[in-house]
C-alpha positions in Angstrom: -15.4 4.4 9.4 -13.3 1.8 7.5 -11.0 1.8 4.5 -14.2 1.0 2.5 -15.3 4.6 3.0 -12.5 6.0 0.8 -11.9 6.4 -2.9 -8.6 6.7 -4.7 -7.5 7.2 -8.3 -5.8 4.3 -10.1 -2.9 4.8 -12.5 -5.3 5.5 -15.3 -6.9 8.4 -13.3 -10.1 6.6 -12.6 -11.8 6.8 -9.2 -11.8 3.4 -7.5 -14.0 3.0 -4.4 -12.1 0.9 -1.9 -15.4 -0.7 -1.2 -14.7 -2.7 -4.4 -12.3 -4.7 -2.2 -14.9 -5.4 0.6 -14.4 -8.8 2.2 -10.8 -9.1 1.2 -7.7 -8.9 3.4 -5.8 -5.8 2.3 -2.1 -4.8 2.5 -1.8 -1.1 1.8 1.7 0.1 0.9 3.2 3.4 0.0 5.7 2.7 -2.7 8.5 4.3 -4.7 10.5 3.3 -7.8 14.0 4.6 -6.8 14.2 3.6 -3.1 16.5 1.1 -1.4 13.3 -0.8 -0.5 12.0 -0.9 -4.1 13.0 -4.6 -4.5 10.2 -5.2 -2.1 7.9 -5.0 -5.1 9.1 -8.5 -5.9 8.1 -9.8 -2.4 4.8 -8.0 -2.6 4.0 -9.5 -6.0 5.0 -13.0 -4.7 2.8 -12.6 -1.7 -0.1 -11.4 -3.9 0.3 -14.3 -6.3 0.4 -16.8 -3.5 -2.5 -15.5 -1.4 -4.7 -13.6 -3.7 -6.7 -16.8 -4.5 -7.5 -17.0 -0.7 -8.6 -13.3 -0.5 -5.5 -11.1 -0.2 -5.3 -7.9 -2.2 -2.3 -5.6 -2.1 -2.9 -1.9 -2.9 0.2 0.1 -3.9 0.2 3.9 -3.4 3.2 5.6 -5.0 4.5 8.6 -3.1 7.3 11.1 -3.8 7.6 12.6 -0.3 10.7 10.6 0.8 13.9 11.7 -1.0 12.0 12.4 -4.2 12.2 8.6 -4.9 9.1 8.5 -7.0 9.6 11.2 -9.7 7.7 9.5 -12.5 4.2 10.1 -13.7 1.5 7.5 -13.4 2.3 6.0 -16.8 6.0 5.7 -16.0 5.2 4.2 -12.6 3.0 1.6 -14.1 5.5 0.7 -16.8 8.4 0.5 -14.2 6.4 -1.8 -11.9 5.3 -4.1 -14.7 8.6 -4.3 -16.5 10.9 -4.7 -13.5 8.7 -6.6 -11.0 5.7 -8.0 -13.0 3.4 -6.2 -10.6 -0.2 -7.3 -11.1 -1.8 -6.0 -7.9 -3.7 -2.7 -8.0 -1.6 0.4 -8.2 -2.9 3.8 -7.6 -2.0 7.4 -8.6 0.8 9.1 -6.8 -0.4 10.6 -3.5 1.0 12.4 -0.4 0.9 10.3 2.8 2.1 13.1 5.2 1.3 16.8 5.6 -1.7 18.9 4.8 -2.2 17.3 1.4 -2.1 13.7 2.7 -4.7 11.5 1.0 -7.7 11.0 3.3 -7.1 7.2 3.4 -3.6 7.8 4.8 -4.9 10.4 7.3 -7.3 7.6 8.6 -4.7 4.8 8.6 -2.1 6.9 10.4 -4.5 7.9 13.1 -5.9 4.4 13.6 -2.5 2.6 13.5 0.2 4.8 14.9 3.9 4.0 14.3 6.8 3.6 16.7 6.5 5.7 19.9 3.0 6.7 18.9 3.9 8.8 16.0 1.4 9.1 13.2 3.7 10.3 10.4 4.8 7.8 7.8 8.6 7.6 8.1 9.6 6.2 4.7 8.5 4.3 1.6 7.1 0.8 1.9 5.3 1.3 5.2 2.6 -1.3 5.3 -0.9 -1.4 6.7 -2.7 -4.8 7.1 -6.5 -4.5 6.9 -8.9 -7.2 8.0 -11.8 -8.4 5.8 -14.1 -6.0 7.7 -12.1 -3.0 6.4 -10.5 -2.3 9.8 -6.8 -1.7 10.2 -5.1 -4.5 12.1 -1.4 -3.7 12.1 1.2 -1.3 10.8 4.6 -2.5 9.6 7.9 -0.6 9.2 9.5 -0.3 5.7 12.2 -2.8 6.8 9.5 -5.5 7.3 9.8 -7.7 4.3 6.6 -8.8 2.5 7.5 -12.4 2.9 7.5 -11.9 6.7 3.9 -10.9 6.5 2.6 -14.2 5.1 1.7 -15.6 8.6 -0.1 -12.5 9.8 -2.0 -12.3 6.5 -2.9 -16.0 6.6 -4.4 -15.5 10.1 -6.8 -13.0 8.7 -7.7 -15.1 5.6 
């Protein structure tokens, strides 16, 4: 099993098979619009603009499970990301990343790349998963890890 085996809805509600991103290095991030880490959207967009031509794609998954910091609907989320951060990387519909209703992609990622002290649960917004060109998870990064600090690990996979 790889991330290519999953499908997720985009902000427009359309199913997107993650196999559409086959052969690319992926950075999968659970996001929120009203979080202390929200300014990371700028760093994510900068990394995307810089490395997308070489094969990096960032996939944003809004989540409202941490302090209700993503209260908007898909239309509002898309408008916020575009207006405030010029986000051009693919954004998906709001999902749960923890609990019984966690999206199957996140169930897989958490099991494959455990967090600090072996915990599976996502602790907060802007947890990042780096995925190799083969669709296999390579690393998990804490919310505090800035996108610009991921340039070197991403380049190694490109």
